[in-house]
C-alpha positions in Angstrom: -106.2 36.0 30.2 -108.2 34.4 33.2 -109.9 37.6 34.2 -111.0 38.3 30.5 -112.3 34.5 30.6 -114.4 35.4 33.6 -115.7 38.9 32.0 -117.0 37.0 29.2 -118.5 34.7 31.6 -120.1 37.5 33.2 -121.2 38.9 29.9 -122.7 35.6 29.1 -124.5 35.9 32.4 -125.8 39.5 31.6 -127.0 38.6 28.3 -129.3 35.9 29.3 -132.6 36.9 28.5 -134.4 37.5 32.0 -130.8 38.8 33.3 -131.0 41.4 30.4 -134.6 42.5 30.8 -133.9 43.2 34.8 -131.0 45.3 33.8 -132.9 47.3 31.1 -135.8 47.7 33.5 -133.0 48.9 36.7 -131.7 51.1 34.0 -135.1 52.7 33.5 -135.9 52.8 37.2 -132.8 54.4 38.3 -133.0 57.2 35.3 -136.4 58.1 36.5 -135.9 57.9 40.1 -132.4 59.6 39.5 -134.2 62.4 37.8 -137.5 63.0 40.6 -135.9 65.7 43.2 -135.9 64.0 46.7 -135.5 60.2 45.3 -132.0 58.5 44.8 -130.4 55.4 44.1 -130.9 54.4 47.7 -134.2 54.9 47.8 -135.1 53.2 44.0 -132.9 49.9 45.5 -135.0 50.2 48.5 -138.1 49.7 46.8 -137.2 46.9 44.2 -135.4 45.3 47.0 -139.0 43.1 48.1 -139.5 42.4 44.5 -136.2 41.0 43.9 -137.1 38.1 46.6 -138.3 35.8 43.7 -135.2 36.4 41.5 -132.1 34.7 41.3 -129.4 36.5 43.3 -126.9 37.5 40.2 -130.3 38.7 38.5 -131.5 40.8 41.6 -127.8 42.1 42.1 -127.5 43.2 38.6 -130.9 45.0 39.0 -129.5 47.3 42.0 -126.2 48.0 40.1 -128.4 48.7 37.1 -130.7 51.0 39.3 -127.1 52.7 40.7 -125.4 53.9 37.8 -129.0 54.7 36.4 -129.7 57.3 38.9 -126.0 58.6 38.2 -127.2 59.1 34.7 -130.8 60.6 35.5 -129.7 63.0 38.5 -128.6 65.8 36.0 -131.9 66.1 34.4 -134.0 68.1 36.7 -130.4 69.7 37.6 -130.1 70.8 34.1 -133.7 71.8 33.5 -135.1 73.1 36.9 -131.9 73.9 38.8 -132.9 71.2 41.0 -130.5 68.3 41.6 -132.2 65.0 41.5 -129.6 63.1 43.7 -127.0 65.0 46.0 -124.2 64.0 43.7 -125.9 66.4 40.9 -125.2 69.4 42.9 -122.2 70.5 41.0 -124.4 69.9 37.4 -126.6 72.5 38.8 -123.6 75.3 38.5 -123.7 75.2 34.6 -126.3 72.9 33.7 -128.9 75.6 34.6 -127.2 78.4 33.5 -126.7 76.8 29.7 -130.8 76.0 29.6 -130.9 79.8 30.2 -129.3 80.5 27.4 -131.0 77.9 25.1 -128.4 75.3 25.2 -130.5 72.7 27.1 -129.9 70.2 24.5 -126.3 70.5 24.5 -126.4 70.1 28.2 -128.6 67.0 28.3 -126.2 65.7 25.7 -123.2 66.0 27.4 -124.4 65.1 30.8 -125.3 61.6 29.2 -122.0 61.3 27.6 -119.9 62.2 30.0 -121.6 59.7 32.3 -121.1 57.1 29.9 -117.7 57.8 29.4 -117.1 57.7 32.9 -118.9 55.1 33.9 -117.1 52.9 31.1 -113.6 53.6 31.9 -114.4 53.0 35.7 -115.8 49.6 34.4 -112.6 48.7 32.7 -110.9 49.6 36.2 -112.9 47.6 38.0 -112.0 44.5 35.9 -108.4 44.9 36.6 -108.7 45.6 40.4 -111.6 43.6 41.5 -109.2 40.2 41.7 -105.9 41.9 43.4 -107.9 43.7 46.0 -110.3 40.0 46.5 -106.8 38.1 47.2 -105.9 40.7 49.5 -108.9 39.8 51.6 -107.4 36.5 52.2 -104.8 38.2 54.3 -107.6 39.4 56.7 -108.3 37.4 60.1 -111.0 38.5 62.7 -108.9 41.2 64.2 -108.1 42.8 60.9 -111.6 42.7 59.7 -112.4 44.5 63.0 -110.0 47.0 62.5 -111.5 47.3 58.7 -114.7 47.9 59.6 -114.4 50.3 62.5 -112.3 52.2 59.7 -115.0 52.2 57.7 -117.4 53.7 60.3 -115.4 56.4 61.5 -114.5 57.5 57.9 -117.9 57.6 56.6 -118.8 59.4 59.9 -115.9 61.9 59.7 -116.4 62.7 56.1 -120.2 63.5 56.1 -119.1 67.1 54.9 -117.5 68.1 58.6 -120.5 66.9 60.9 -118.3 64.4 62.6 -120.1 64.2 65.8 -123.5 63.7 63.9 -122.0 61.2 61.7 -120.8 59.1 65.4 -124.4 59.9 66.7 -125.7 58.4 63.5 -123.2 55.3 63.5 -124.2 54.7 67.4 -128.4 54.7 66.3 -127.3 52.1 63.4 -125.1 49.8 65.8 -128.0 49.7 68.4 -130.7 48.4 65.7 -128.0 45.6 65.0 -128.2 44.8 68.9 -131.8 43.9 69.1 -132.8 40.1 68.9 -131.2 37.0 70.0 -127.5 37.0 70.7 -125.7 35.0 68.1 -123.3 34.0 70.1 -125.7 32.8 73.5 -129.0 33.3 72.1 -129.6 35.6 75.1 -133.0 38.0 74.2 -131.6 41.6 73.8 -133.8 45.0 74.0 -136.7 42.7 72.8 -138.9 44.2 75.7 -140.4 40.7 75.6 -141.8 41.1 72.1 -141.1 37.7 70.1 -141.2 38.8 66.8 -138.3 41.0 67.8 -135.9 38.1 68.8 -135.0 37.8 64.8 -133.5 41.5 65.0 -134.7 44.5 62.8 -134.7 43.6 59.4 -132.2 45.5 57.4 -135.2 46.3 54.8 -137.3 48.0 57.3 -134.3 50.1 58.4 -133.8 51.2 54.6 -137.0 51.3 53.7 -138.3 53.7 56.6 -135.1 55.6 56.3 -135.0 56.4 52.4 -138.5 55.6 51.5 -140.7 57.3 54.3 -138.0 59.8 55.3 -137.3 61.3 52.0 -141.1 61.3 51.2 -141.6 63.3 54.5 -138.9 65.7 53.9 -139.9 66.3 50.1 -143.6 66.6 51.5 -142.5 69.6 53.5 -140.6 71.3 50.9 -143.4 71.0 48.4 -145.5 72.7 51.0 -143.0 75.5 51.8 -142.2 76.3 48.4 -144.1 79.4 46.9 -143.9 78.6 43.3 -143.0 75.8 40.7 -140.5 76.2 38.1 -141.5 75.9 34.5 -140.1 72.9 32.4 -139.0 72.9 28.9 -141.1 70.5 27.4 -139.8 70.3 23.5 -136.2 70.2 22.4 -134.3 70.4 19.2 -131.9 67.5 18.3 -130.0 66.4 21.5 -126.7 66.5 20.5 -123.3 68.2 20.9 -121.0 70.0 18.1 -117.8 68.5 17.6 -116.2 71.6 18.9 -118.2 71.0 22.3 -117.0 67.5 22.5 -113.3 68.7 22.0 -113.8 71.3 25.0 -115.2 68.5 27.2 -112.7 65.3 26.2 -110.1 66.4 28.4 -112.3 67.6 31.2 -114.2 63.9 31.0 -110.8 61.9 30.9 -109.7 64.0 34.1 -112.5 63.8 36.3 -113.0 60.3 35.6 -110.1 58.9 37.9 -110.9 61.7 40.4 -114.1 60.0 40.9 -113.4 56.3 40.7 -110.6 57.0 43.3 -112.9 59.2 45.5 -115.6 56.1 45.1 -112.6 53.5 46.8 -112.6 55.3 50.0 -115.5 54.6 52.3 -117.9 57.2 53.2 -117.1 59.7 50.5 -119.9 59.5 47.5 -120.6 61.1 44.5 -121.2 64.7 45.9 -117.8 65.0 46.8 -116.2 63.6 43.9 -118.8 65.5 41.4 -117.7 69.1 43.6 -113.9 68.1 43.9 -113.7 67.4 39.8 -115.7 70.7 39.2 -113.3 72.5 41.1 -110.3 70.9 39.5 -112.1 71.6 36.2 -112.4 75.2 37.2 -108.8 75.7 38.4 -106.9 74.6 35.3 -109.3 75.8 32.8 -108.1 79.1 30.6 -111.2 80.8 31.2 -112.2 80.1 34.7 -114.6 83.2 34.9 -116.8 81.3 32.4 -117.8 78.6 35.0 -121.3 79.3 36.6 -122.6 81.0 33.7 -123.0 77.9 31.3 -119.4 76.4 30.4 -120.1 73.2 29.2 -116.8 71.7 30.6 -118.7 72.3 34.4 -121.2 69.7 33.4 -119.2 67.1 31.8 -116.3 67.0 34.5 -118.9 66.4 37.6 -120.9 63.9 35.4 -118.1 61.9 34.7 -116.8 61.6 38.2 -120.1 61.1 39.7 -120.7 58.1 37.8 -116.9 56.7 38.0 -117.5 57.1 41.7 -120.6 55.1 41.9 -118.7 52.1 40.1 -115.5 52.7 42.3 -117.5 52.4 45.4 -118.7 48.9 44.1 -115.0 47.8 44.4 -114.7 47.7 48.2 -118.4 46.8 49.1 -117.8 43.0 47.1 -114.1 42.7 47.6 -113.7 43.5 51.2 -117.3 44.0 52.3 -116.6 47.5 53.2 -119.4 49.9 51.2 -118.1 52.9 49.5 -121.1 54.5 49.6 -124.6 54.8 51.4 -126.4 53.1 48.1 -123.3 50.3 48.0 -124.0 49.5 51.9 -127.5 48.8 51.1 -126.5 46.4 48.0 -124.4 44.6 50.6 -126.8 44.3 52.7 -128.8 42.6 49.8 -126.0 40.2 49.0 -126.1 39.2 52.5 -130.0 38.8 52.6 -129.3 36.0 49.7 -126.7 34.3 52.0 -123.4 35.4 50.0 -120.5 36.9 51.5 -118.0 39.6 49.7 -114.9 39.0 48.9 -112.3 36.5 46.8 -114.9 33.3 47.5 -117.9 35.4 45.9 -115.5 35.5 42.8 -114.3 32.1 42.7 -117.0 30.4 43.8 -119.9 32.5 42.9 -118.8 33.9 39.7 -122.0 34.4 38.0 -122.8 36.6 40.9 -119.5 38.6 41.2 -118.5 38.6 37.6 -122.0 38.8 36.5 -122.4 42.5 38.1 -118.8 43.2 36.8 -120.5 42.7 33.2 -123.5 44.6 34.0 -121.5 47.9 34.4 -120.7 47.7 30.6 -123.7 46.6 29.3 -125.9 49.0 31.9 -123.8 51.9 30.8 -124.7 51.4 27.1 -128.3 50.9 28.1 -128.3 54.3 30.0 -126.6 56.0 27.0 -129.2 54.9 25.0 -132.3 55.8 27.2 -130.9 59.4 27.9 -129.8 60.6 24.8 -132.5 59.6 22.2 -135.7 59.2 24.6 -134.6 62.4 26.8 -137.5 64.2 25.4 -139.8 61.4 26.7 -138.2 61.1 30.0 -138.1 64.4 31.3 -141.9 64.4 31.0 -141.8 62.2 34.7 -140.5 65.7 35.9 -144.2 66.8 35.3 -145.7 64.0 37.7 -147.8 66.0 40.4 -146.4 65.4 44.2 -149.9 64.4 45.1 -149.5 61.2 43.2 -145.8 60.3 43.3 -145.7 60.3 47.1 -148.6 58.1 47.9 -147.5 55.8 45.5 -143.7 55.4 47.1 -145.4 55.0 50.5 -147.8 52.7 49.5 -144.7 50.8 47.8 -142.7 51.1 51.1 -145.8 49.4 53.2 -146.2 46.5 50.7 -142.5 45.7 50.6 -142.3 45.5 54.4 -145.2 43.4 55.1 -144.7 40.8 52.0 -141.0 40.3 53.4 -142.2 38.6 56.7 -145.9 39.3 56.9 -145.2 40.8 60.3 -147.3 43.6 61.5 -144.7 44.9 64.0 -142.4 45.5 60.9 -145.2 48.1 59.8 -144.8 49.6 63.1 -140.8 49.7 62.6 -141.7 51.3 58.9 -143.0 54.3 60.2 -140.5 54.4 63.5 -137.6 54.5 61.1 -139.5 57.0 58.5 -140.1 59.3 61.1 -136.5 59.0 62.5 -135.0 59.3 59.0 -137.1 62.7 58.9 -135.7 63.8 61.7 -132.3 63.4 60.6 -132.8 64.9 57.8 -134.3 67.8 59.6 -131.4 68.5 62.1 -129.0 67.7 59.5 -127.7 64.6 61.1 -126.1 62.1 58.0 -128.3 59.2 57.3 -125.1 57.1 55.2 -123.0 56.3 58.4 -126.4 54.8 60.4 -127.2 52.7 57.3 -123.5 51.4 57.2 -123.6 50.7 61.1 -127.1 48.8 60.6 -125.2 46.8 57.9 -122.0 45.9 59.4 -123.0 46.1 62.6 -123.4 42.1 63.3 -120.1 41.6 61.7 -118.5 43.8 63.7 -119.6 42.4 66.9 -118.8 38.9 65.8 -115.0 39.8 64.6 -114.5 41.6 68.1 -115.9 38.6 70.0 -114.0 35.9 67.8 -110.6 37.9 68.2 -111.2 38.3 72.0 -111.8 34.6 72.1 -108.5 33.7 70.2 -106.4 35.9 72.5 -108.2 35.2 76.1 -109.7 38.5 76.1 -105.9 40.3 75.2 -106.9 43.6 73.7 -103.3 43.5 72.2 -104.1 41.1 69.4 -105.7 44.4 67.5 -102.4 45.5 67.2 -100.3 42.5 66.9 -100.2 42.5 62.8 -98.9 45.2 60.4 -102.3 45.6 58.8 -104.3 45.9 61.9 -101.9 48.5 63.0 -101.9 50.6 59.7 -106.0 50.6 59.9 -106.0 51.7 63.3 -103.9 54.6 62.0 -105.8 55.3 59.4 -108.9 55.3 62.0 -107.2 57.9 64.1 -106.4 60.1 61.3 -109.9 59.5 59.8 -111.3 61.1 63.2 -108.7 64.0 63.2 -109.5 64.8 59.5 -112.0 67.3 60.1 -109.9 69.1 62.4 -106.7 69.1 60.4 -108.8 70.2 57.6 -110.2 73.3 59.4 -106.7 74.2 60.4 -105.4 74.2 57.1 -108.5 76.5 55.5 -107.8 79.0 58.5 -103.7 79.0 57.6 -104.7 79.9 54.0 -107.3 82.5 54.7 
């Protein structure tokens, strides 16, 4: 009953006119950004972040959450119509979504992608309500050694689960940790890696990192793809009624219900993300299907399962982010950084002392899913026209927003140079196939990681055995070792199967 009372309070916060307006704007922007190939929820939140400084924390975070799951809705649009995923998590939707369009079933594909996203998001939001409080209470058992072990686990898990690129993931993590070392030492106030520049003594602003890596970096990569592509695919402009038949709904109901817990559980694991959730649910559905030969040729179940999974995954990723301070994805890492920029700490105290923030975000998951469903089904005919915006208009606009946002945050010219530096770095990382999520996560929790390490060693007079004394620390360290060995174990198992 107490949980339901908090949820009702969260709904009251979300339904306030200003908060509801920003929730709607965030849902719309997320849908549009998710549709545009090359952009994604992380880019959307990065672009919106400077605008939220004038908003209350609960309103700003609700808008960011709306962009996150709005992008999960929108990412399937270009995947279905152009065979180009708007976001990485929509890759699996291409497998059967585009073949459905070629068969003249684009209306059904667009409809089921929105319905599946709604079903997956709504069920996952219910699970969030009942899991948020127990998980936040577990966080009370954590001291500095446990937090250090937990953050190390988050970093290694993110690096090792970066599609098998363990060494590249660890390299990206090292880059992220290096960015947090710039500035004054929080313990001794000694200047570190500032090279005599006074403006760097405050450290590198997290906003500069994400807008450089996800804003400029994505644009540079997308421009290169645009220059290299030989021909553009045509897009269907006119649609009949965007809906599905009763028979199609019956075929997709069980796949949606089956894929939702898969996506939600994967979202709880740090560093996994919607791509893994979508691909796993697609493979499960194909194996369990009575007609697996239809998959890849326009099976509607092949659209429903990954769409339900990736939306459930996005909500699942928010649970460790707000209850433990460990992001479940790169986008959740940006939201965690925004939370800290407002002076708020994730964990049980967030839900107890700032319920308008914690429970406002939870309530927004329900309301936002309804708004996204309304936007993506009746207005699909209008929304898909965004895909026809020329790149020569879109990319300069994104670049301008990046520079304006970074400069407006601190009025610092040095930040503009840093923005360009991180933009080039983000482009090179994509060019060299180095994952960016580990770097972003490291740049968010690097300072907390260092503080937890130093506090632990101060408590034990420099004795490293403090990290092995509690059962929680021992379990987390064992999981860290397992996460580092996971790629090798996985390869060995694949070879044996072959």
